[in-house]
Every structure is written in structure tokens, then in C-alpha cells.
N, C-alpha and C positions, 0 to 999 in steps of 0.2 A: 430467411430472406437471402437473394440472390447480393452476394458481396462485390463491389468494383474490383478489377484488378488493381493491383499497386503497380504502375509504371515505374516505379523508382525502387522496386526489389531486387537487391544485390547492392545498392549504392550504400554508401558509409551512412550510420544512423544520423550523423549531423545533417547529411543531407537529406534524408527522409523528413528528419525533423521540420525542415525548411518547407519542402515541396508536397510530401504524401497529402492527400485531402485537399488540396489549394487547387485553384484553378480561376480562369478569366469569369467574370460576371457576364453572363450572356447579354443581359440587357445594356450594361453602360460599357463593357468592357475593362471594368476594374480589375487589376492583378490582385486584389485581396477578395475572401469570401466576405458578401455582406452578411450584415445581423438580420435575421428574418424572425420578427416578435409576433407573426402571426399565431393564433391559435387553432384557426378553421383555415382548409385549403378547398378549392374548387375540386367538385367530384366530377368523375366521367358521367357522360350522358348516359350510359348503359349502365345502371346500378346491377343488374341481376348476377354481376360476378364478383360484387364487392363484398369482403370480408370486414365488418366494423369493429373485429377484435385482433385484426391482422397489423402487421407494421409493413407491409410491402407496398402499402400505398400511403402517400400523404393526405390524411383524412383531418385529423385532430390533433392537437399538440401531445396529448398522453401518447399517441400511436407513433411518435417519432416528429423530429424536425431536422430540416434539412442543417442547420448547426451542427446537431449531434451526431448526423450522421458522417458529416465531413471530420468530426472530430475523432469518431469510432474508426475510422480509416486510417487516422495518423496514430492512434494508440495502436491498433492491431501491428501495425508496421514496426512500431519500436519492439514489438516481441516477435516478429517474423511470423506472426499469426495469421490464420484465415478468418477470424470474426472477434468482434468485440462489441459489447453492449455497455453504454454509457448509461449511468442512471444519476440520482440528485445526491447521492454522496457514497464515500467508502462504504458505509455501514449500510446504506440502501444495496450497495452491490452484494456485501456478505448475506443480507438477507435473503436477496432475490436468488442467490445460489440455493442456499438452505431450505427457504420457502419451496421452491421447485422439484430439489432432488427428496427430501424427507417426507417418509409416511410413519406414522405412528409406530412405535416399536422397532424401528431402525436402529442400529447401533453404530454410534459416530465416536471417533476418536479425535481429542484436540488438545494442544499443548497445555501445560501446567502454567508457562509463562505466555500470556494473549493479551491481547488489545481489550480493554475494558468491555466494549459493544459484544467482543466475541464470547468473554466472560458471560455476561448478561443472556446474550443470545442462546447458548448452550447449556450452559449450567443453572438457567433459571426460566427463560421462557420457553424453547421448544420441549425442554424436559419436563417443565410442569404443565404445560399448557396444552401439548399435543404427544406426550407419553412418549418421546424419543430418548433412547438409552444412549446418554453421553458420557464419555470417560475421559478424564484428564490423566495425559501421561506426560512424563519428561521426554520430549522429543529428541533431545540430544542424547538421550541414552537407547541406543538401536536395541539392545536386548529388552528393554522395557516396552518399546513400540512392538517387538516381536511379539511379545506376552499378550498386549494388548489386543491385534489385531487379528481377527478369527474370520473363518469362511463367511461369517455373518454380519461382518462391518460393512456399512453401505459407502461410508467416508472416511477417510482421514484427512484433516485439516491441520496444516502447520504455519508458522511464521518464521522467515529466516532473512535477517538478524530479527529477534523477536522484540515485540514490545512489553515491558520497557529497559529488559535487561543487556539485549544486543547478544543473545545467546544464538549459536550457530546450529541448525540443523542439515544433515546432509539429504538433501533433496533426492538424489538419485536414488539414496539408499532406501529411504523411507517408500518412494514410487515402487520400488521392486517388491518390498513386503506389501504394499497395498495390494498392489496388481496381482501378485499371486494368491492372495485371499479374494480377490474378484471385487475388492473394493477401488472406488475413485480418490485421486490425491487432488484437493486444493492447496494453494498456496499463496498468503498474502505477502506480496513481493513489495509493501510499500516503503519498508526501509532501506532497500536495497536499489529500486526502480529498474526499468530495464536496460540503463546505461551498465548497472553494475552485474545485473542478472537474468536470466530468461530460462525461467523454471519449465515452461511447455519442452525446451530442448534437453532437460535434464529426467523428462518423465512424467510431469505433471500432468493432470487433466484440465485444470482452470487455475487462472492465474487472478486474483484480486489486487488493484491497485486503488488506492486512494488518490486520484490524480490532484486532489486538494493540495497536496504536498511537493514533490519535487518536480512533477511534470507541470502543474501550472506555475509553482515556484514564487508567487508575488503575495500569497497573504489574503487576494481579494475574490475567490471564487472557489465553488465547493462540486465536486462530482466524483464518482465512484466509477471502476471499470471491472467488468468480467472478461476476461480474455481465455479463448480455446479455440482448439481446432474440431471440437465436437459440435458439428452444424445442428444436428437435430435436436441435442439438447439446449442448445443456445436458442434455439426457435421457440423450445418451450418456455424458457426464460424469459424471451420477450412477451410470449402470451399471457403466462400465467402472474410474472410478477411487474413487468413493466406495463401492460396494457390493463390488466384487470386487477393489480393493487395500485398501480398509478405514482410509482416510484421514479418516473422519469427526471431527467434532467431540464433545464430551463433553456431556452435558445440563448439567453446573453450569458449564462454561465460556462455555456458550450463555446461560445465565441471567444470569452476572454480565456479561457483555458487554450483552445485553440492557438490563440496569439502566442500565450506564454510559452507555449511547446517549441517554438520556433528556436528559443535560445536554450531549451532543456539540456540537451547534451554540453553546452558549454558552461551554462550554469552549474550543474552537477558535478562535473568533472572538477571545477575549481573549490567547489564543497569539500569534496572527497578528499583531494589534497591538502586542504586546510585540516580536515578532519584529523588526517594523519599526522599532521605537525602537531596539533594541539594536543591529542591523546598521547603521544611520545613525551611532550613537557608536562601534562597532569601526573603522568608515570613516577616522575621524577620529584613530585612535591612531597614534603614530609608528612603532613597533615593529609594527604589525599591517598586513604587505605587501600583503595581499590579500582582500576581503571578496566571497565570492559568496553573493548575496541577490537574486532576482527582482525584488524590490520595489525595490532600488537602479538609477537610471538608468544606473548605470555597469556594471550587468550586460549581458553581451551578448546575452541572452535578454530582456531587459526588456520590449521592445516586445511581442513575441511574449505573454510573461506576461500583459501588461495586455489583449491579445486575449482570451484563452482561458482565465484565470482572475479570480474574483469574490470578492470578501470579504477580499482580502487574498491574500499570496504565499507562504504556508506556514509554517511553525514552527521549519524546519532553516535553520541558517546555517552556511556552511562559512568557515573562515577561516584565513590563512596567517602565523604568528607570524616573526619575523627572528631566527630560532634553528634549535638543532638538536634531534632526537628527544628527548634524555636530558632538555633543559630542558623541551619541551614537556610530558614527562611530568611533571615538577615541579611545571611551573604548573597541571594539571589537578588533581595531589593536594594542590596549596595552597588550593584552592576550599572554601570553606565554606558556602554556601547551594546552589551547583550539585553534582550528584552525579557523581562520576567513574565512570562504568558504560556500557555498552553500550544500544541500545534508542533509541526516540524516541516522541514523541506522549503523554507521559506526563504526569501532574498535577505533577511535579517535573521541573526542569531536568536534562539529562544531556548528558554532554560525553566526547567521545571522540578520541584521537590515531589519525590515520592515518599509520603511520610511512613513511618513506623506503624501507624494505626491504619494505614490501607488493610482493608477485609481481606485481600489477597497475599500480603505480605507471607504468609505461613508457607505460600506456594514457589516463593523465590530462594535461590541459594541464600544461605544463612549471610554469606559475605555483605549481602545487600543490606542489612538493617543493622542500626539507624545509619541516618546521614546521608542517602541514597537520593542522588540528583540524575534527571534525564537532560541532556545537553544536545539540541540541534543546531549544527555549526551553519551561519549564513554567508554572505559573499564580502562581508568587511575584510579588512586588511589582516592576514594571521597574527601579525605583532601586537595589532590594537585588541583584537580577541586577547591573545596572552596575557598583554598589560592590563587589560579589564579586569582577567580573572584573578591577578597577583594582586591587585588594589583591592579588590572584594573581600579575597580571603585575610590580607593584612587588616582591612577594616574589622573584621569580627574574632582577630586574634588567633588566626590559623596561619 
């Protein structure tokens, strides 16, 4: 699909967040993109050249909608990329990429620490249903990556910072290993967002973003993006996964995320700054036995993070309390400003315990078990967040 030229290429990310993809409404002159809820569009008089499985023409909502396309322009611009495909969720984006690339017998390398849906897709579904050979590797260990990636490897998939331990993988180094063996590299960039990290510039072939998180930022819409400069493969993804599997994003969610992205750089910078402050405070607590945040010099990935991240080190902190699962739950429930809920990148701070009985705990570094908590920083006052953590720790005897 031919992509529109980004008239704001070269401008600061804050300017592009406001203007790229926006435009005057041709019918009314409104200075905001309208919401188009139509699921069907007028066909051309001559149908002889119409491909009903194409996204080149607005035909039917599954083939694409205007709000989706405007959002794709904006997200591609955030990554300085040639193309973006916007789908119904971050998991839909992961599935679309894997579904399009993999064939039975392909070898895929992915991280021992990853989002649950990646673990399910690769460890179970693609492995068991389609006989894709999937191999778990500690991506923070480049020697282990070199041993795992062979000339027969189809894809190396990484997350950095990873979910949920905030481990750091060297994108450029893994890209070099992958490409030397003829493999592709995909990077889930959700924890960093394009404000902090642009994996395509570091050698990645595909980037996944759950735009449900920092880019939308308001906890009220869901979407996932695939970003790449590989236009041929992106067209395949549109044909195979968007149109013929049907994981398209709705016009309303597209419109909400498009609106939320106007303030994305401002919101996310505030979150990154607060996260650094809170991580430093947590590291000084007697009953906090470990804090994993890339901005801390004590973090094993700190030097790599300094090399590949800018504007901050993300908005998620993983930390460990010197206690058991039940006390961690009581601690989370005792919070008053911080919300006890899943997800991340919202306007409100969100906290979620990772229990010792999680089936993947054996894959994580030993330091995370027990007492493991994932904490997504929001837009509240940094001091109010710290005070809330302090009172909750006190309430459970920590």
C-alpha cells in the first residue's frame, strides 16, 4: 500500500505527535480528524480492478478505515519509519507478524523473559499446532544468543526492557548476530516506547508496540502496531493477517489513540522522570531487596540502556519485597494513590504482583522470587507516589 509522505519528517517528536496524520476535514473544515464509524464504503463505478482482499482501497472495515490509516501515519512517524500497521491489540500485532513469517519447521529464538502472550504463542501455540521450532534464550547473554541463532533461524524476537523483569537486551548486538545468520529481528518496544528507543535505527527489521500503553496513555482504548521499513513484508501482513484473519482495529479505538498521542511525548517524559525518582527511593528501602530499573547504575543492563535509550529509561519498575506472596497482595491492596490493576503506561500508576507460583518463574533470575512486584508509574505527583508506597509498606510491617 502506498504510504503518504510525512510532511513533518525532521521535526521534533512533540511536533510530529501533534501534526502528523492530522488535517482539515474536507467537508466541514474542522481542524480535527472526524470519527468514521462506517463499515462499508462506496465502490468505484468500474469494479474490474478491485481486489477485495486489498487494503489499497477503502472497501470494508476489515480492509481498513480512515481513522486507522491516520493513526498509522502518526505511529510510523514516531519511529521515523516507512510503514505501520495498526491492529486490534498488541497481541494481535505479535500474532500477525508471527503468522505471516512462520512456516512449519522454522526455527525461532525468543527471550526467557517475555510477555505472557509471547510465551503462549511461541512456547505453546505455534510450537504445538504448527510445528514451529521455538527456542528460549536469555537475551541479555550475547554468548547464549550466538549459540542459539544458526543459519537456519527464521526470526529472533526480543523485548527490551523486558516484561516483567525490566532486563535489557543489546538491540544492535543481537541484530548483528541475527543478520549474520540470515535471520530477521523483531523487537517489542512497549516498555520503552519510541520516546526512549527506536529499534529500527539499531538494526531491527520489525518493531511491535502495544499502543494501548504509553502512546494511548489513558487506559481507555486498545491497539497494537507493527512498524517496519520492509514494505513488501508489511503488505503481506496486511493481506494475510489484517484482511484474511481479521485482527483490524476499530475506528473508535483508532480515533481515541490518535487523540491520546498528541500528548504522548509530554506525558511519557513526565512518567520517565518520575520513574527514575521512585526507583532511586525504592533502592534505599530496607525491606526492598532488589530494584530492577534500567536507569539505576546497579542494574546489570544500565550501560547498554544508556547506549540505546534516550529521554529516560522507561516507566516501569520491577522490585522485590522481603516477604511472601500474600503480604505482597496486602501491600498492593493497601495503596491509595496507586491502582492495584494490570497493564501499564496509563495516566494512573498501576501495580501488579508476580506470584512465586507463576509457571514461568523458573525462567526469571532467582532474585525475583518471592515478593516480586511490577510497577507502572503514572502522572501523579512523584512525592504522592512515594508517600503512598511508604504508607503501604508500613501497613504490612515492611
